[in-house]
TIMI-336731 format. One line per field, with one value per residue: x, y, z of N, C-alpha, C in turn. Coordinates in nm, 3 decimals. Layout:
<nodes>
neast = (X  ...)
nnorth = (Y  ...)
nup = (Z  ...)
caeast = (X  ...)
canorth = (Y  ...)
caup = (Z  ...)
ceast = (X  ...)
cnorth = (Y  ...)
cup = (Z  ...)
</nodes>
This chain:
<nodes>
neast = (1.552  1.784  2.111  2.160  2.410  2.547  2.397  2.335  2.329  2.466  2.668  2.803  2.895  3.068  3.262  3.408  3.648  3.924  4.196  4.212  4.048  3.693  3.625  3.835  3.794  3.541  3.594  3.767  3.593  3.394  3.511  3.522  3.279  3.059  2.733  2.579  2.655  2.501  2.191  1.852  1.719  1.937  2.047  1.841  1.835  2.093  2.072  1.863  1.982  2.183  2.040  1.911  1.650  1.439  1.212  1.192  1.287  1.130  0.860  0.675  0.585  0.388  0.208  0.129  0.217  0.419  0.774  1.005  1.201  1.533  1.574  1.781  1.937  1.764  1.723  1.631  1.552  1.747  1.901  2.163  2.214  2.201  2.407  2.633  2.631  2.493  2.541  2.482  2.522  2.788  3.002  2.938  2.947  3.219  3.334  3.290  3.343  3.529  3.455  3.314  3.164  2.906  2.967  3.224  3.163  2.995  3.162  3.401  3.373  3.318  3.026  2.920  3.011  2.872  2.607  2.626  2.667  2.418  2.256  2.356  2.279  2.015  1.840  1.794  1.559  1.383  1.432)
nnorth = (-10.400  -10.450  -10.326  -10.166  -10.156  -10.377  -10.594  -10.593  -10.776  -10.720  -10.545  -10.708  -10.907  -10.754  -10.698  -10.927  -10.939  -10.958  -11.083  -11.101  -11.013  -11.013  -10.784  -10.610  -10.586  -10.471  -10.227  -10.108  -10.079  -9.911  -9.669  -9.472  -9.498  -9.507  -9.601  -9.471  -9.209  -9.084  -8.923  -9.039  -9.046  -9.052  -9.298  -9.470  -9.409  -9.495  -9.770  -9.838  -9.778  -9.971  -10.212  -10.166  -10.082  -9.824  -9.551  -9.398  -9.568  -9.794  -9.736  -9.780  -10.039  -10.044  -9.855  -9.958  -9.873  -9.817  -9.889  -9.632  -9.443  -9.341  -9.007  -8.903  -9.107  -9.292  -9.547  -9.808  -9.680  -9.728  -9.798  -9.880  -9.778  -9.500  -9.464  -9.564  -9.562  -9.353  -9.103  -8.837  -8.767  -8.797  -8.606  -8.502  -8.738  -8.804  -8.621  -8.727  -9.002  -9.260  -9.505  -9.784  -10.004  -10.142  -10.293  -10.201  -9.933  -9.944  -10.064  -9.919  -9.639  -9.360  -9.330  -9.077  -8.936  -9.064  -8.998  -8.722  -8.703  -8.799  -8.598  -8.380  -8.439  -8.403  -8.608  -8.679  -8.632  -8.781  -9.046)
nup = (-9.600  -9.855  -9.945  -10.252  -10.382  -10.282  -10.359  -10.626  -10.918  -11.160  -11.079  -10.897  -11.071  -11.229  -11.044  -11.031  -11.184  -11.154  -10.948  -10.585  -10.276  -10.212  -10.075  -10.146  -10.422  -10.426  -10.302  -10.490  -10.708  -10.610  -10.543  -10.744  -10.879  -10.712  -10.645  -10.465  -10.484  -10.665  -10.752  -10.714  -10.967  -11.146  -11.078  -11.158  -11.432  -11.512  -11.461  -11.639  -11.884  -11.883  -11.900  -12.133  -12.164  -12.188  -12.133  -12.363  -12.568  -12.547  -12.517  -12.714  -12.689  -12.493  -12.588  -12.824  -13.071  -13.366  -13.336  -13.234  -13.462  -13.536  -13.602  -13.744  -13.854  -13.956  -13.848  -13.617  -13.302  -13.036  -12.717  -12.753  -13.011  -12.963  -12.772  -12.903  -13.193  -13.337  -13.566  -13.542  -13.277  -13.237  -13.196  -12.944  -12.797  -12.813  -12.641  -12.393  -12.388  -12.566  -12.663  -12.844  -12.794  -12.601  -12.373  -12.303  -12.253  -12.026  -11.842  -11.827  -11.868  -11.663  -11.463  -11.420  -11.643  -11.845  -11.779  -11.805  -12.080  -12.175  -12.077  -12.222  -12.485  -12.466  -12.376  -12.122  -11.968  -12.109  -12.084)
caeast = (1.584  1.928  2.180  2.169  2.549  2.591  2.312  2.313  2.402  2.559  2.784  2.878  2.965  3.177  3.366  3.479  3.733  4.064  4.217  4.191  3.930  3.570  3.632  3.926  3.728  3.432  3.654  3.814  3.480  3.308  3.578  3.485  3.145  2.963  2.595  2.522  2.695  2.404  2.055  1.767  1.695  2.060  2.058  1.743  1.882  2.207  2.021  1.787  2.079  2.254  1.954  1.865  1.507  1.407  1.080  1.206  1.309  1.036  0.723  0.588  0.530  0.265  0.116  0.096  0.256  0.545  0.893  1.062  1.318  1.625  1.542  1.903  1.995  1.655  1.733  1.558  1.608  1.778  2.005  2.291  2.230  2.228  2.536  2.748  2.630  2.429  2.640  2.444  2.573  2.929  3.088  2.907  2.995  3.365  3.372  3.272  3.406  3.576  3.430  3.209  3.095  2.834  3.039  3.330  3.102  2.944  3.268  3.515  3.335  3.255  2.881  2.893  3.033  2.761  2.491  2.651  2.643  2.274  2.202  2.397  2.202  1.876  1.759  1.789  1.421  1.303  1.462)
canorth = (-10.381  -10.462  -10.220  -10.189  -10.181  -10.509  -10.701  -10.580  -10.883  -10.665  -10.494  -10.822  -10.970  -10.665  -10.707  -11.053  -10.923  -10.992  -11.147  -11.021  -11.048  -10.942  -10.651  -10.530  -10.559  -10.379  -10.096  -10.054  -10.045  -9.807  -9.543  -9.374  -9.514  -9.544  -9.577  -9.379  -9.073  -9.031  -8.911  -9.153  -9.044  -9.096  -9.443  -9.535  -9.391  -9.583  -9.908  -9.853  -9.783  -10.099  -10.321  -10.131  -10.055  -9.690  -9.504  -9.351  -9.676  -9.906  -9.690  -9.833  -10.167  -10.018  -9.774  -10.036  -9.793  -9.867  -9.844  -9.505  -9.449  -9.229  -8.908  -8.868  -9.224  -9.376  -9.683  -9.828  -9.606  -9.815  -9.746  -9.906  -9.683  -9.368  -9.461  -9.607  -9.554  -9.238  -9.006  -8.703  -8.744  -8.838  -8.505  -8.500  -8.865  -8.801  -8.541  -8.803  -9.134  -9.297  -9.648  -9.815  -10.125  -10.119  -10.354  -10.106  -9.812  -9.966  -10.110  -9.829  -9.497  -9.320  -9.311  -8.934  -8.897  -9.119  -8.916  -8.590  -8.719  -8.810  -8.463  -8.291  -8.467  -8.374  -8.728  -8.708  -8.635  -8.872  -9.185)
caup = (-9.740  -9.873  -10.017  -10.395  -10.421  -10.239  -10.410  -10.770  -10.987  -11.259  -11.008  -10.843  -11.182  -11.268  -10.942  -11.047  -11.302  -11.128  -10.819  -10.465  -10.199  -10.250  -10.014  -10.228  -10.549  -10.400  -10.274  -10.618  -10.793  -10.554  -10.518  -10.845  -10.934  -10.608  -10.685  -10.368  -10.515  -10.761  -10.703  -10.753  -11.112  -11.212  -11.056  -11.246  -11.569  -11.533  -11.468  -11.764  -11.994  -11.877  -11.948  -12.267  -12.163  -12.141  -12.178  -12.501  -12.664  -12.531  -12.493  -12.820  -12.646  -12.418  -12.667  -12.944  -13.187  -13.422  -13.262  -13.279  -13.549  -13.521  -13.705  -13.817  -13.920  -14.007  -13.796  -13.493  -13.191  -12.923  -12.629  -12.819  -13.121  -12.907  -12.703  -12.982  -13.339  -13.402  -13.614  -13.498  -13.142  -13.233  -13.135  -12.800  -12.742  -12.803  -12.524  -12.270  -12.400  -12.699  -12.680  -12.940  -12.751  -12.477  -12.260  -12.264  -12.199  -11.891  -11.752  -11.821  -11.863  -11.536  -11.476  -11.429  -11.783  -11.922  -11.749  -11.866  -12.224  -12.194  -12.054  -12.331  -12.606  -12.430  -12.356  -11.978  -11.919  -12.192  -12.049)
ceast = (1.735  1.984  2.193  2.311  2.591  2.516  2.286  2.394  2.500  2.685  2.868  2.955  3.085  3.292  3.453  3.574  3.879  4.075  4.190  4.064  3.810  3.572  3.720  3.859  3.618  3.486  3.703  3.698  3.403  3.379  3.536  3.339  3.041  2.822  2.529  2.562  2.598  2.270  1.973  1.747  1.819  2.081  1.964  1.789  1.997  2.162  1.946  1.880  2.147  2.169  1.895  1.717  1.482  1.268  1.086  1.212  1.208  0.891  0.625  0.524  0.398  0.162  0.069  0.115  0.383  0.664  0.944  1.185  1.405  1.599  1.662  1.955  1.891  1.673  1.653  1.629  1.624  1.884  2.142  2.316  2.267  2.368  2.655  2.747  2.582  2.532  2.609  2.504  2.722  3.018  3.063  2.963  3.145  3.414  3.376  3.335  3.438  3.550  3.311  3.133  3.030  2.907  3.151  3.271  3.060  3.052  3.375  3.475  3.271  3.107  2.845  2.913  2.919  2.635  2.507  2.627  2.494  2.208  2.234  2.315  2.052  1.786  1.737  1.646  1.331  1.326  1.386)
cnorth = (-10.382  -10.347  -10.257  -10.227  -10.324  -10.622  -10.694  -10.686  -10.831  -10.613  -10.607  -10.894  -10.886  -10.672  -10.830  -11.048  -10.955  -11.057  -11.053  -11.064  -10.969  -10.801  -10.559  -10.491  -10.456  -10.239  -10.030  -10.001  -9.925  -9.675  -9.437  -9.380  -9.553  -9.505  -9.479  -9.235  -9.008  -9.011  -9.027  -9.159  -9.092  -9.246  -9.518  -9.526  -9.485  -9.728  -9.932  -9.859  -9.919  -10.215  -10.291  -10.101  -9.918  -9.654  -9.464  -9.465  -9.789  -9.865  -9.745  -9.966  -10.150  -9.942  -9.843  -9.955  -9.855  -9.816  -9.712  -9.530  -9.327  -9.131  -8.873  -8.984  -9.315  -9.523  -9.690  -9.755  -9.699  -9.747  -9.765  -9.807  -9.544  -9.361  -9.493  -9.567  -9.424  -9.132  -8.864  -8.669  -8.775  -8.734  -8.494  -8.624  -8.861  -8.716  -8.625  -8.942  -9.164  -9.444  -9.671  -9.943  -10.098  -10.177  -10.262  -9.982  -9.832  -10.010  -10.004  -9.682  -9.465  -9.289  -9.163  -8.884  -8.945  -9.035  -8.777  -8.595  -8.723  -8.673  -8.372  -8.315  -8.454  -8.496  -8.758  -8.721  -8.725  -9.018  -9.219)
cup = (-9.756  -9.957  -10.164  -10.437  -10.393  -10.308  -10.559  -10.844  -11.092  -11.193  -10.953  -10.952  -11.225  -11.169  -10.959  -11.167  -11.277  -10.990  -10.703  -10.394  -10.248  -10.195  -10.099  -10.358  -10.532  -10.376  -10.402  -10.700  -10.741  -10.530  -10.617  -10.883  -10.831  -10.647  -10.588  -10.394  -10.615  -10.694  -10.759  -10.903  -11.189  -11.194  -11.149  -11.392  -11.601  -11.546  -11.598  -11.885  -11.999  -11.928  -12.085  -12.277  -12.105  -12.191  -12.325  -12.601  -12.656  -12.508  -12.597  -12.780  -12.571  -12.501  -12.794  -13.073  -13.245  -13.340  -13.320  -13.365  -13.521  -13.635  -13.792  -13.901  -13.985  -13.969  -13.666  -13.379  -13.071  -12.837  -12.695  -12.932  -13.068  -12.847  -12.792  -13.130  -13.400  -13.438  -13.568  -13.361  -13.128  -13.164  -12.985  -12.733  -12.719  -12.687  -12.398  -12.273  -12.546  -12.730  -12.773  -12.907  -12.615  -12.356  -12.212  -12.198  -12.054  -11.793  -11.729  -11.801  -11.728  -11.557  -11.487  -11.572  -11.870  -11.902  -11.809  -12.017  -12.252  -12.174  -12.171  -12.458  -12.583  -12.423  -12.208  -11.928  -12.001  -12.158  -11.924)
</nodes>
């Protein structure tokens, strides 16, 4: 079985952001955000957030129920809405990051901060 860090296409794409050897890029990327520094649930949560598919936001597909709506904004409940738009979570979000685009959140914000935000808004066990 291969190492997730070495074979993850999203991570490999993120490493291709500037010059230097692959080894240098990998070292830069893994010093702060090493996927091995998380437990299994945090790794799964991070991956689900990155692809936008979580139990909370996609369970309606299996249950054949209508999609969930945000109780505060009356819009479709999506990962993007939770991480960037929902006004109810704005104060919590600002403690952990100040970005409004998913690409910035996943490239710049430390994964530990993202997971802490999800825990603070009580979605950790629902994702």
